[in-house]
C-alpha beads as a LAMMPS data file, in Angstrom:
LAMMPS data file: protein, C-alpha beads

211 atoms
210 bonds

1 atom types
1 bond types

-500.0 500.0 xlo xhi
-500.0 500.0 ylo yhi
-500.0 500.0 zlo zhi

Masses

1 110.0

Atoms # bond

1 1 1 -296.240 387.187 -59.605
2 1 1 -296.321 387.644 -55.662
3 1 1 -299.309 387.909 -53.931
4 1 1 -299.297 391.235 -51.767
5 1 1 -301.326 391.698 -48.296
6 1 1 -301.883 394.841 -46.826
7 1 1 -301.802 393.719 -43.211
8 1 1 -300.307 394.646 -39.953
9 1 1 -299.195 392.335 -36.660
10 1 1 -301.387 393.355 -34.291
11 1 1 -304.342 392.722 -36.500
12 1 1 -306.194 389.177 -35.739
13 1 1 -308.234 389.886 -38.934
14 1 1 -304.982 390.030 -40.906
15 1 1 -303.731 387.286 -39.109
16 1 1 -306.256 384.952 -41.049
17 1 1 -305.573 385.758 -44.209
18 1 1 -302.024 385.550 -43.617
19 1 1 -301.540 382.323 -41.914
20 1 1 -303.962 380.884 -44.951
21 1 1 -301.096 382.428 -47.345
22 1 1 -298.154 380.956 -45.512
23 1 1 -299.777 377.309 -44.628
24 1 1 -300.668 376.797 -48.325
25 1 1 -297.010 377.598 -49.245
26 1 1 -297.993 380.639 -51.429
27 1 1 -295.705 383.186 -52.963
28 1 1 -296.570 386.479 -50.915
29 1 1 -295.594 389.388 -48.874
30 1 1 -296.847 391.584 -46.389
31 1 1 -297.277 395.155 -46.776
32 1 1 -297.439 396.963 -43.544
33 1 1 -300.266 399.467 -42.844
34 1 1 -299.316 401.663 -40.460
35 1 1 -302.647 401.556 -38.456
36 1 1 -301.861 403.172 -35.247
37 1 1 -300.636 406.102 -36.646
38 1 1 -303.711 406.802 -38.835
39 1 1 -302.953 405.004 -41.937
40 1 1 -306.352 403.530 -42.757
41 1 1 -307.626 406.656 -42.383
42 1 1 -306.060 408.394 -44.434
43 1 1 -308.056 409.624 -47.668
44 1 1 -305.262 408.195 -50.107
45 1 1 -305.776 405.007 -48.198
46 1 1 -309.718 404.776 -48.587
47 1 1 -309.023 405.869 -52.457
48 1 1 -306.208 403.714 -53.543
49 1 1 -306.638 400.374 -50.778
50 1 1 -309.596 400.136 -48.823
51 1 1 -312.709 402.734 -49.449
52 1 1 -313.645 400.841 -46.034
53 1 1 -310.888 401.429 -44.448
54 1 1 -309.959 398.095 -43.161
55 1 1 -307.252 395.499 -43.208
56 1 1 -306.552 392.856 -44.600
57 1 1 -306.393 393.869 -48.218
58 1 1 -305.163 391.421 -50.181
59 1 1 -303.794 391.877 -53.842
60 1 1 -303.202 389.019 -56.183
61 1 1 -302.406 390.771 -59.740
62 1 1 -305.354 392.668 -61.433
63 1 1 -307.614 390.876 -58.356
64 1 1 -307.907 393.124 -54.885
65 1 1 -310.119 391.634 -52.418
66 1 1 -310.989 393.079 -48.375
67 1 1 -312.511 391.240 -45.694
68 1 1 -310.358 388.242 -44.127
69 1 1 -313.052 385.599 -45.414
70 1 1 -313.699 386.485 -48.363
71 1 1 -309.690 386.559 -49.003
72 1 1 -309.673 383.403 -47.516
73 1 1 -312.001 381.570 -49.765
74 1 1 -310.636 383.105 -52.622
75 1 1 -307.028 381.451 -51.925
76 1 1 -309.304 378.221 -51.908
77 1 1 -311.444 378.799 -54.609
78 1 1 -308.134 379.673 -56.779
79 1 1 -305.396 377.566 -55.180
80 1 1 -306.824 374.882 -53.811
81 1 1 -306.120 375.063 -49.899
82 1 1 -308.421 374.779 -46.941
83 1 1 -311.717 374.460 -48.955
84 1 1 -313.060 371.103 -47.458
85 1 1 -315.113 369.062 -49.406
86 1 1 -317.953 370.360 -51.493
87 1 1 -320.241 368.494 -49.101
88 1 1 -318.387 370.682 -46.262
89 1 1 -318.427 374.397 -48.328
90 1 1 -321.672 375.686 -46.306
91 1 1 -320.853 374.382 -42.952
92 1 1 -317.321 375.868 -42.960
93 1 1 -318.821 379.090 -44.293
94 1 1 -320.868 378.705 -41.021
95 1 1 -318.177 379.004 -39.013
96 1 1 -316.618 381.392 -40.845
97 1 1 -319.669 383.683 -40.425
98 1 1 -320.109 382.451 -36.590
99 1 1 -317.016 383.590 -35.730
100 1 1 -317.001 387.304 -37.716
101 1 1 -320.260 388.081 -35.434
102 1 1 -319.751 385.852 -32.199
103 1 1 -315.778 385.364 -31.617
104 1 1 -313.949 387.684 -33.704
105 1 1 -316.628 390.122 -33.523
106 1 1 -316.061 390.296 -29.966
107 1 1 -312.692 389.932 -29.153
108 1 1 -311.067 392.159 -31.668
109 1 1 -312.742 395.194 -30.038
110 1 1 -311.974 393.990 -26.290
111 1 1 -308.234 393.179 -26.901
112 1 1 -308.251 397.056 -28.463
113 1 1 -310.227 398.492 -26.073
114 1 1 -308.257 396.686 -23.262
115 1 1 -304.143 396.669 -24.949
116 1 1 -304.332 399.791 -27.078
117 1 1 -306.025 402.744 -25.627
118 1 1 -304.467 404.543 -22.247
119 1 1 -305.671 402.833 -19.560
120 1 1 -308.071 405.945 -18.111
121 1 1 -310.139 405.755 -21.425
122 1 1 -310.779 402.028 -20.924
123 1 1 -314.395 401.320 -20.838
124 1 1 -315.093 398.903 -17.924
125 1 1 -318.590 398.469 -18.374
126 1 1 -318.143 397.630 -22.136
127 1 1 -315.234 395.350 -21.378
128 1 1 -316.835 393.155 -18.826
129 1 1 -320.187 392.934 -21.054
130 1 1 -317.746 391.883 -24.300
131 1 1 -315.882 389.381 -21.814
132 1 1 -319.560 387.886 -20.614
133 1 1 -320.091 387.143 -24.124
134 1 1 -316.872 385.795 -25.215
135 1 1 -317.148 383.343 -22.606
136 1 1 -320.531 381.816 -23.606
137 1 1 -318.687 382.002 -26.939
138 1 1 -315.605 379.870 -26.313
139 1 1 -317.919 377.633 -24.781
140 1 1 -319.905 376.327 -27.566
141 1 1 -316.215 376.464 -29.223
142 1 1 -315.154 374.044 -26.712
143 1 1 -318.074 371.999 -26.830
144 1 1 -318.339 371.600 -30.733
145 1 1 -314.119 370.394 -30.694
146 1 1 -314.939 367.633 -27.943
147 1 1 -314.098 364.632 -30.163
148 1 1 -312.714 366.844 -32.664
149 1 1 -309.275 367.754 -33.941
150 1 1 -310.516 370.284 -36.665
151 1 1 -313.822 372.313 -36.862
152 1 1 -315.267 370.694 -39.563
153 1 1 -314.285 367.311 -40.843
154 1 1 -310.713 365.809 -40.685
155 1 1 -308.153 368.181 -42.052
156 1 1 -307.767 371.804 -41.039
157 1 1 -309.895 374.359 -43.249
158 1 1 -311.009 377.886 -43.484
159 1 1 -313.148 377.641 -40.392
160 1 1 -309.878 376.967 -38.369
161 1 1 -308.099 379.199 -39.806
162 1 1 -310.770 382.205 -38.960
163 1 1 -312.056 380.880 -35.584
164 1 1 -308.165 380.850 -34.403
165 1 1 -307.341 384.562 -35.255
166 1 1 -307.159 385.866 -32.272
167 1 1 -306.354 383.389 -29.617
168 1 1 -302.836 382.971 -30.488
169 1 1 -302.150 386.776 -29.277
170 1 1 -300.651 387.062 -25.787
171 1 1 -302.662 390.721 -24.671
172 1 1 -305.444 389.777 -22.157
173 1 1 -309.012 390.134 -23.390
174 1 1 -310.698 387.528 -20.967
175 1 1 -309.660 384.360 -23.236
176 1 1 -307.953 381.260 -20.943
177 1 1 -306.842 379.026 -23.162
178 1 1 -305.968 376.475 -19.995
179 1 1 -309.946 376.519 -19.274
180 1 1 -311.078 375.572 -22.479
181 1 1 -308.935 372.114 -22.974
182 1 1 -310.306 371.077 -25.911
183 1 1 -309.932 374.976 -27.415
184 1 1 -306.106 374.598 -26.402
185 1 1 -306.022 371.062 -28.072
186 1 1 -307.269 372.532 -30.963
187 1 1 -304.894 375.314 -31.062
188 1 1 -301.953 373.041 -30.104
189 1 1 -303.125 371.104 -33.447
190 1 1 -302.924 374.391 -35.692
191 1 1 -299.676 375.294 -34.336
192 1 1 -298.756 371.976 -35.460
193 1 1 -298.899 372.851 -38.530
194 1 1 -296.062 372.984 -41.159
195 1 1 -295.040 376.402 -41.542
196 1 1 -297.482 377.666 -38.669
197 1 1 -296.070 381.211 -37.173
198 1 1 -297.645 383.421 -34.326
199 1 1 -298.516 387.182 -35.652
200 1 1 -295.965 389.052 -34.619
201 1 1 -293.795 386.363 -36.702
202 1 1 -295.799 386.523 -39.494
203 1 1 -296.319 389.978 -40.127
204 1 1 -294.595 393.425 -39.162
205 1 1 -296.204 395.385 -36.517
206 1 1 -295.866 394.629 -32.790
207 1 1 -296.584 396.624 -29.766
208 1 1 -293.012 396.598 -28.994
209 1 1 -292.497 399.191 -31.644
210 1 1 -294.617 401.947 -29.838
211 1 1 -293.379 401.087 -26.223

Bonds

1 1 1 2
2 1 2 3
3 1 3 4
4 1 4 5
5 1 5 6
6 1 6 7
7 1 7 8
8 1 8 9
9 1 9 10
10 1 10 11
11 1 11 12
12 1 12 13
13 1 13 14
14 1 14 15
15 1 15 16
16 1 16 17
17 1 17 18
18 1 18 19
19 1 19 20
20 1 20 21
21 1 21 22
22 1 22 23
23 1 23 24
24 1 24 25
25 1 25 26
26 1 26 27
27 1 27 28
28 1 28 29
29 1 29 30
30 1 30 31
31 1 31 32
32 1 32 33
33 1 33 34
34 1 34 35
35 1 35 36
36 1 36 37
37 1 37 38
38 1 38 39
39 1 39 40
40 1 40 41
41 1 41 42
42 1 42 43
43 1 43 44
44 1 44 45
45 1 45 46
46 1 46 47
47 1 47 48
48 1 48 49
49 1 49 50
50 1 50 51
51 1 51 52
52 1 52 53
53 1 53 54
54 1 54 55
55 1 55 56
56 1 56 57
57 1 57 58
58 1 58 59
59 1 59 60
60 1 60 61
61 1 61 62
62 1 62 63
63 1 63 64
64 1 64 65
65 1 65 66
66 1 66 67
67 1 67 68
68 1 68 69
69 1 69 70
70 1 70 71
71 1 71 72
72 1 72 73
73 1 73 74
74 1 74 75
75 1 75 76
76 1 76 77
77 1 77 78
78 1 78 79
79 1 79 80
80 1 80 81
81 1 81 82
82 1 82 83
83 1 83 84
84 1 84 85
85 1 85 86
86 1 86 87
87 1 87 88
88 1 88 89
89 1 89 90
90 1 90 91
91 1 91 92
92 1 92 93
93 1 93 94
94 1 94 95
95 1 95 96
96 1 96 97
97 1 97 98
98 1 98 99
99 1 99 100
100 1 100 101
101 1 101 102
102 1 102 103
103 1 103 104
104 1 104 105
105 1 105 106
106 1 106 107
107 1 107 108
108 1 108 109
109 1 109 110
110 1 110 111
111 1 111 112
112 1 112 113
113 1 113 114
114 1 114 115
115 1 115 116
116 1 116 117
117 1 117 118
118 1 118 119
119 1 119 120
120 1 120 121
121 1 121 122
122 1 122 123
123 1 123 124
124 1 124 125
125 1 125 126
126 1 126 127
127 1 127 128
128 1 128 129
129 1 129 130
130 1 130 131
131 1 131 132
132 1 132 133
133 1 133 134
134 1 134 135
135 1 135 136
136 1 136 137
137 1 137 138
138 1 138 139
139 1 139 140
140 1 140 141
141 1 141 142
142 1 142 143
143 1 143 144
144 1 144 145
145 1 145 146
146 1 146 147
147 1 147 148
148 1 148 149
149 1 149 150
150 1 150 151
151 1 151 152
152 1 152 153
153 1 153 154
154 1 154 155
155 1 155 156
156 1 156 157
157 1 157 158
158 1 158 159
159 1 159 160
160 1 160 161
161 1 161 162
162 1 162 163
163 1 163 164
164 1 164 165
165 1 165 166
166 1 166 167
167 1 167 168
168 1 168 169
169 1 169 170
170 1 170 171
171 1 171 172
172 1 172 173
173 1 173 174
174 1 174 175
175 1 175 176
176 1 176 177
177 1 177 178
178 1 178 179
179 1 179 180
180 1 180 181
181 1 181 182
182 1 182 183
183 1 183 184
184 1 184 185
185 1 185 186
186 1 186 187
187 1 187 188
188 1 188 189
189 1 189 190
190 1 190 191
191 1 191 192
192 1 192 193
193 1 193 194
194 1 194 195
195 1 195 196
196 1 196 197
197 1 197 198
198 1 198 199
199 1 199 200
200 1 200 201
201 1 201 202
202 1 202 203
203 1 203 204
204 1 204 205
205 1 205 206
206 1 206 207
207 1 207 208
208 1 208 209
209 1 209 210
210 1 210 211
């Protein structure tokens, strides 16, 4: 049975789940969520898809799951990809939680404020605060990757697939890939994986649709 992923191209959290599905070679299809026209706020979406009003949502037969980290862990447990070894399990989880709090948790809102709000409504002080926090976060990841090809162990895991979620987007949000050489090298490693695709090539939805 084909796995369904409710998602949209601009969503970095959706990209994490979509990339895990694609790199694992699983049979899946995206279901576009029209986020920018209020789909996730609609009562029907809250009642039938996700009461939290978010993406991504994975439907695999009778199993429905939300939250990208949960979806990634489910795919690892069920289909055997990117879960690492048993000894690495908690270290991978540590990085997934770190990403959700420190990296994606700041990069996602910062990118939204800088690119998807009308210019006159963009809160300059909030954006500056987020970019300051992100600068320190990038430095932590860059230092960790010194001498490492992957965040945990010798192969890609969910730690990599979660932390890269927003870093492949081209819209400005304060991330200069060239300024962090270890992150740059690591992102190139991910891009070299068989099946890698840019988020706008992997999922439906693109800012150009609203241009």
